[in-house]
N, C-alpha and C positions, 0 to 999 in steps of 0.2 A: 449723761451718756444714755443713749437709747440702746435697745436690744440689737439694732442693726449697725451700731457704731463698730468699726473695726477694732478699736481699742478694747471694747467690751468682749468681743469674740476672742481676742488674744488672751485675755485674762481667764476666760472660761476654758480655753483649750489647755491651760497650764494647771488644771486642777489636780492632775495626777503626779505632779512634780514632788510634793512633800513625801509621798509614799516611795518614790524612786530614790530620793535622797536618803531616806531612812534605810532602805535595803542596801544601798551603797555603803553607808556608814557601818552597818553590821558586817558587810563583806570585808571592808578595810580592817575592822577589828579582828575578824577571823584570820585574815592574812597576817596581821601582826602576831597573833598567837602561833601561826604556822612557822613564822620566822624564828620566834623564840624556841619552838620545839626543834626546828632544824639546827639552830645553834647548839642546843643541848645535845642533840644526837651526834653532832660533830665532836663535841667534847666526850661523850660517852664512847664513841668509836675509838677515840685515842686512848682512853684510860680504862674503859670496860667496867667502871664502878657502877654498882646497882644504885648508888646514891644519885647518879646522873640519869640513868635510864628511866627511873620512875617519873621524875618531873617532865622528862621529854615526852614520854607516852601520855601523861596527863595533859600536857600542853597541846598535843596533837588532837586528843579527844575533845578538849575544850574548844579548839578551833572548829571542829566539825559541829559541836553543839551550838556554838555561836552562829555559824552559818545557817544551821537548821532553824534556830530561833528567829533569825532575821527573815528567812523565807516564810515561816509561819506567820510572823507579824505582817509581812507584806500581803500575804493572801487574805488575812483578816481585814486589813485596811482597804484593800481593793474591793472585797466582797461587801463589807458593811459600810463602806464610805468612811473617809478619814474623820468625819465629825462624830461618828458613832463609836469609835474605838477608844477605850481608856488607855492611859499610859501604862506601860509595863514596868513599873518601878522596881519590882523584885528582880526581874530579868536583867534590867539595866544595871542595878546595883551589884548583882552577882557577877556579871560579865566585867564590870569595872574592877571589882575586887580580884578577879582572876587575872586580868591584864596586869594589874599592879604586882600581884604575887609572882606571876611568871616573869615579869620584868626584873624584879629583885633577884629571883633565883638564877635567872640567866646572867645577870651582872655578877653575882657571886661565884657561879660555877663555870661559866663558859668564857666570859670576856677576858679574865686575866690570862687565860691560856692562848688566846688568839693573838 
């Protein structure tokens, strides 16, 4: 393939897609945490227990943190180029742990009531 081949040009134009997919996945994860927080808030509104308000607030804060982490990661990737950015293993592991924890808490506290 030469530099003037249309197939080569299409491949070069798609260089920003991995960064876009990454930010979309962080956004989907933040949305999932928001849904968990909303389910817990529905449960807390019905029963008023502090046991439910605390995880609901934490889930909402974690959703905001996840969205901010994704945006920061996106900016780093776009500015530095995707080849120069190291994987954020600590952030990914922390977010995965929070998703699992909030999912379990939501199943235990909110779903039996709905």
